[in-house]
FITOR-697975 format. One line per field, with one value per residue: residue number from 0; residue in one letter; x, z, y of N, C-alpha, C in turn. Coordinates in nm, 3 decimals, padded with zeros to 5 digits. Layout:
! FITOR-697975
num	c(NUM  ...)
residu	c(A  ...)
nu	c(X  ...)
nw	c(Z  ...)
nv	c(Y  ...)
cau	c(X  ...)
caw	c(Z  ...)
cav	c(Y  ...)
cu	c(X  ...)
cw	c(Z  ...)
cv	c(Y  ...)
END
This chain:
! FITOR-697975
num	c(0  1  2  3  4  5  6  7  8  9  10  11  12  13  14  15  16  17  18  19  20  21  22  23  24  25  26  27  28  29  30  31  32  33  34  35  36  37  38  39  40  41  42  43  44  45  46  47  48  49  50  51  52  53  54  55  56  57  58  59  60  61  62  63  64  65  66  67  68  69  70  71  72  73  74  75  76  77  78  79  80  81  82  83  84  85  86  87  88  89  90  91  92  93  94  95  96  97  98  99  100  101  102  103  104  105  106  107  108  109  110  111  112  113  114  115  116  117  118  119  120  121  122  123  124  125  126  127  128  129  130  131  132  133  134  135  136  137  138  139  140  141)
residu	c(M  G  Q  Y  L  V  R  E  S  T  K  D  D  A  D  F  I  E  Q  R  I  V  E  Y  N  E  S  N  V  P  F  E  L  T  V  P  F  S  K  I  N  K  H  V  R  D  E  D  G  N  I  I  A  G  I  N  C  V  Y  Y  S  W  R  C  L  Y  I  D  A  L  W  V  R  D  D  L  R  K  N  G  L  G  S  K  L  L  L  E  I  E  N  T  A  K  E  Y  G  I  H  L  I  H  L  D  T  F  D  F  Q  A  K  D  F  Y  V  K  H  G  Y  E  I  H  G  V  L  D  D  C  P  L  S  H  Q  R  F  Y  L  Q  K  R  I  D)
nu	c(08.570  08.394  08.103  07.807  07.534  07.220  07.027  06.732  06.706  06.737  06.620  06.844  07.045  06.989  07.034  07.309  07.410  07.324  07.477  07.735  07.727  07.693  07.938  08.110  08.021  08.084  08.361  08.421  08.292  08.322  08.124  07.963  07.810  07.572  07.224  06.978  06.721  06.469  06.462  06.418  06.181  05.847  05.523  05.168  04.919  04.571  04.326  04.241  04.455  04.513  04.709  04.720  04.861  05.181  05.540  05.797  06.141  06.460  06.786  07.101  07.447  07.564  07.493  07.242  06.890  06.618  06.281  06.062  05.793  05.504  05.216  04.876  04.573  04.279  04.044  04.155  04.322  04.462  04.461  04.692  04.850  05.029  05.209  05.311  05.444  05.637  05.784  05.888  06.064  06.239  06.350  06.480  06.663  06.822  06.927  07.099  07.284  07.222  07.218  07.060  06.738  06.544  06.296  06.036  05.733  05.402  05.195  04.934  04.954  05.126  05.266  05.226  05.197  05.457  05.607  05.495  05.611  05.871  06.024  06.204  06.149  06.347  06.349  06.153  05.960  05.802  05.501  05.502  05.338  05.183  05.048  05.079  05.281  05.595  05.748  06.056  06.192  06.371  06.521  06.734  06.888  07.084)
nw	c(13.559  13.835  14.024  13.997  14.146  14.045  14.168  14.305  14.298  14.552  14.633  14.716  14.599  14.326  14.311  14.365  14.136  13.937  14.007  13.951  13.669  13.600  13.688  13.516  13.265  13.295  13.303  13.042  12.888  13.001  13.244  13.188  13.272  13.510  13.542  13.718  13.888  13.911  13.688  13.468  13.496  13.483  13.558  13.533  13.705  13.791  13.875  14.123  14.230  14.144  13.972  13.627  13.403  13.297  13.268  13.281  13.298  13.235  13.294  13.171  13.209  12.955  12.792  12.701  12.700  12.831  12.772  12.992  13.068  12.948  13.020  12.990  13.128  13.035  12.947  12.878  12.668  12.343  12.345  12.360  12.593  12.620  12.411  12.503  12.741  12.629  12.469  12.671  12.795  12.582  12.547  12.794  12.761  12.553  12.690  12.872  12.708  12.606  12.360  12.248  12.258  12.358  12.341  12.410  12.280  12.246  11.988  12.057  12.198  12.174  11.928  11.681  11.776  11.872  11.634  11.487  11.626  11.543  11.610  11.526  11.413  11.510  11.556  11.584  11.774  11.737  11.849  12.122  12.357  12.287  11.962  11.923  11.866  11.967  11.962  11.902  11.942  11.845  11.884  11.765  11.920  11.886)
nv	c(02.719  02.840  02.732  02.909  03.082  03.199  03.456  03.615  03.967  04.216  04.548  04.692  04.533  04.573  04.850  04.853  04.720  04.898  05.124  05.027  05.000  05.265  05.371  05.231  05.329  05.602  05.582  05.536  05.736  06.035  06.210  06.522  06.754  06.883  06.900  07.070  06.889  07.014  07.174  07.012  06.886  06.949  07.092  07.161  07.332  07.356  07.614  07.527  07.402  07.146  06.907  06.915  06.861  06.742  06.693  06.462  06.412  06.258  06.335  06.261  06.282  06.330  06.527  06.466  06.412  06.238  06.193  06.083  06.075  06.234  06.392  06.483  06.583  06.405  06.554  06.794  06.770  06.837  07.113  07.257  07.236  07.017  07.072  07.315  07.235  07.061  07.241  07.404  07.224  07.173  07.428  07.457  07.251  07.357  07.578  07.454  07.336  07.088  06.842  06.647  06.508  06.237  05.974  05.731  05.597  05.463  05.309  05.366  05.593  05.888  05.923  06.066  06.327  06.387  06.360  06.568  06.776  06.774  06.551  06.259  05.930  05.664  05.402  05.102  04.884  04.593  04.426  04.498  04.633  04.309  04.295  04.565  04.863  04.997  05.302  05.465  05.775  06.074  06.398  06.637  06.907  07.098)
cau	c(08.487  08.321  07.959  07.743  07.389  07.144  06.931  06.647  06.770  06.667  06.636  06.986  07.123  06.965  07.104  07.452  07.436  07.307  07.594  07.850  07.719  07.717  08.083  08.170  07.988  08.161  08.502  08.433  08.249  08.309  08.007  08.001  07.745  07.453  07.108  06.891  06.598  06.355  06.464  06.378  06.051  05.753  05.381  05.070  04.808  04.452  04.300  04.219  04.580  04.527  04.797  04.642  04.954  05.319  05.643  05.908  06.255  06.581  06.907  07.226  07.551  07.629  07.418  07.125  06.773  06.517  06.147  06.008  05.646  05.434  05.076  04.777  04.443  04.201  03.953  04.230  04.411  04.441  04.447  04.822  04.928  05.140  05.306  05.374  05.540  05.747  05.865  05.961  06.176  06.335  06.420  06.571  06.771  06.912  06.993  07.204  07.372  07.182  07.214  06.971  06.627  06.486  06.181  05.963  05.588  05.333  05.103  04.810  04.985  05.144  05.366  05.200  05.224  05.601  05.650  05.452  05.703  06.005  06.094  06.218  06.147  06.472  06.334  06.019  05.958  05.670  05.446  05.544  05.281  05.135  04.960  05.105  05.418  05.662  05.829  06.168  06.207  06.477  06.528  06.859  06.859  07.189)
caw	c(13.615  13.952  14.014  14.038  14.165  14.007  14.274  14.289  14.353  14.639  14.588  14.738  14.496  14.199  14.320  14.352  13.995  13.865  14.035  13.880  13.527  13.592  13.699  13.392  13.160  13.315  13.271  12.897  12.840  13.125  13.261  13.155  13.347  13.583  13.527  13.836  13.871  13.895  13.555  13.362  13.530  13.492  13.563  13.528  13.799  13.767  13.978  14.252  14.273  14.094  13.855  13.508  13.298  13.344  13.191  13.362  13.214  13.300  13.232  13.202  13.190  12.824  12.719  12.644  12.787  12.799  12.819  13.051  13.067  12.920  13.043  13.000  13.168  12.916  12.900  12.839  12.555  12.214  12.359  12.365  12.715  12.591  12.329  12.591  12.825  12.545  12.433  12.793  12.813  12.474  12.579  12.904  12.701  12.484  12.794  12.935  12.609  12.573  12.214  12.201  12.341  12.303  12.414  12.343  12.292  12.181  11.880  12.116  12.274  12.115  11.821  11.586  11.848  11.872  11.495  11.455  11.692  11.489  11.655  11.420  11.456  11.477  11.584  11.612  11.833  11.714  11.952  12.254  12.392  12.178  11.863  11.921  11.836  12.051  11.875  11.964  11.870  11.889  11.825  11.789  11.964  11.845)
cav	c(02.824  02.793  02.721  03.034  03.076  03.318  03.483  03.732  04.086  04.311  04.687  04.725  04.463  04.643  04.977  04.822  04.690  05.025  05.208  04.971  05.034  05.410  05.388  05.182  05.425  05.724  05.556  05.536  05.867  06.112  06.296  06.659  06.859  06.844  06.987  07.052  06.812  07.105  07.236  06.919  06.829  07.062  07.055  07.270  07.314  07.438  07.715  07.460  07.341  07.009  06.890  06.882  06.821  06.742  06.624  06.412  06.378  06.209  06.388  06.194  06.382  06.332  06.630  06.400  06.417  06.137  06.225  05.961  06.082  06.360  06.360  06.591  06.528  06.371  06.658  06.914  06.738  06.905  07.257  07.321  07.216  06.926  07.146  07.413  07.163  07.013  07.357  07.443  07.131  07.197  07.553  07.425  07.172  07.451  07.658  07.374  07.278  06.952  06.833  06.541  06.464  06.115  05.922  05.624  05.608  05.351  05.345  05.416  05.713  06.021  05.926  06.175  06.452  06.412  06.380  06.705  06.868  06.760  06.431  06.160  05.790  05.595  05.260  05.052  04.751  04.533  04.337  04.545  04.504  04.226  04.360  04.710  04.903  05.096  05.387  05.535  05.901  06.164  06.532  06.708  07.043  07.193)
cu	c(08.404  08.171  07.896  07.593  07.327  07.035  06.845  06.712  06.677  06.684  06.782  07.075  07.111  07.037  07.255  07.489  07.426  07.429  07.718  07.845  07.739  07.867  08.152  08.145  08.073  08.309  08.525  08.394  08.224  08.183  08.050  07.939  07.622  07.344  07.018  06.761  06.479  06.349  06.411  06.247  05.956  05.611  05.296  04.959  04.690  04.432  04.274  04.346  04.602  04.622  04.712  04.729  05.094  05.412  05.756  06.019  06.368  06.699  07.024  07.337  07.626  07.556  07.302  07.012  06.673  06.383  06.084  05.855  05.601  05.287  04.994  04.643  04.353  04.118  04.023  04.326  04.368  04.417  04.581  04.906  05.049  05.249  05.382  05.479  05.661  05.840  05.947  06.084  06.281  06.415  06.519  06.690  06.871  06.993  07.110  07.296  07.343  07.164  07.114  06.863  06.572  06.377  06.130  05.815  05.525  05.238  04.970  04.832  05.005  05.249  05.347  05.227  05.373  05.654  05.614  05.547  05.849  06.086  06.092  06.218  06.280  06.466  06.190  06.033  05.817  05.633  05.496  05.454  05.225  05.032  04.975  05.250  05.467  05.758  05.936  06.196  06.319  06.465  06.660  06.827  06.961  07.179)
cw	c(13.728  13.926  14.072  14.049  14.121  14.111  14.239  14.360  14.447  14.577  14.604  14.634  14.362  14.198  14.304  14.206  13.912  13.885  13.961  13.732  13.506  13.597  13.570  13.278  13.173  13.283  13.120  12.833  12.965  13.126  13.246  13.244  13.415  13.559  13.647  13.801  13.840  13.757  13.446  13.392  13.557  13.504  13.558  13.626  13.759  13.883  14.117  14.304  14.228  13.974  13.739  13.391  13.356  13.253  13.286  13.269  13.300  13.222  13.269  13.141  13.058  12.731  12.642  12.748  12.739  12.857  12.864  13.045  13.035  12.927  13.051  13.033  13.044  12.861  12.856  12.723  12.431  12.231  12.385  12.490  12.692  12.511  12.414  12.681  12.746  12.506  12.553  12.812  12.704  12.499  12.693  12.851  12.631  12.585  12.857  12.835  12.576  12.421  12.161  12.305  12.277  12.395  12.345  12.374  12.215  12.072  11.933  12.199  12.182  12.004  11.728  11.648  11.841  11.731  11.451  11.515  11.652  11.537  11.543  11.479  11.415  11.511  11.616  11.667  11.818  11.828  12.092  12.296  12.268  12.093  11.860  11.887  11.938  11.961  11.957  11.878  11.928  11.819  11.864  11.816  11.912  11.704)
cv	c(02.765  02.787  02.848  03.014  03.208  03.336  03.603  03.850  04.161  04.449  04.729  04.658  04.535  04.778  04.958  04.800  04.818  05.115  05.157  05.007  05.183  05.437  05.344  05.282  05.550  05.703  05.558  05.670  05.951  06.200  06.441  06.765  06.806  06.947  06.964  06.980  06.902  07.169  07.144  06.846  06.944  07.008  07.181  07.235  07.402  07.536  07.655  07.391  07.199  07.006  06.843  06.839  06.823  06.665  06.587  06.367  06.325  06.267  06.300  06.277  06.376  06.427  06.570  06.402  06.314  06.184  06.094  05.960  06.224  06.328  06.488  06.525  06.515  06.487  06.786  06.889  06.816  07.055  07.326  07.299  07.125  06.996  07.247  07.348  07.116  07.127  07.406  07.355  07.152  07.325  07.533  07.346  07.263  07.533  07.584  07.305  07.133  06.944  06.731  06.514  06.338  06.063  05.798  05.641  05.492  05.400  05.399  05.542  05.833  06.029  06.045  06.312  06.484  06.435  06.522  06.809  06.846  06.642  06.328  06.020  05.726  05.447  05.225  04.911  04.697  04.439  04.370  04.660  04.432  04.300  04.511  04.735  05.005  05.171  05.459  05.659  05.985  06.299  06.595  06.854  07.143  07.238)
END
């Protein structure tokens, strides 16, 4: 085997690698459908036009949706905005035939919120960050 050098990647290098894994994945499990970006990312604005809550998701074409971020402004938490956003995304998922939603959250974030909404813990990573836990949750939609 020849001698190989490990180098730091540029953004273009990282994009190239990402595209190769996408191609490989698609060759093993063909992509099925596309969901418009605007359908899986929602936000709420106040009367002044400021964003006060939002949810960002990533859809990959295997009828699965990943919740990347769900945020509600501190002073507006516990009044239903997060639940409303989550329900909107779940309804959109059903509309597009998505069968699984998954996410990760930390012990200092919203694990109990998601469990209350029917998400099940399927994995825990200890000491990530140190002295904390990262929880992996999922909810079947079908």
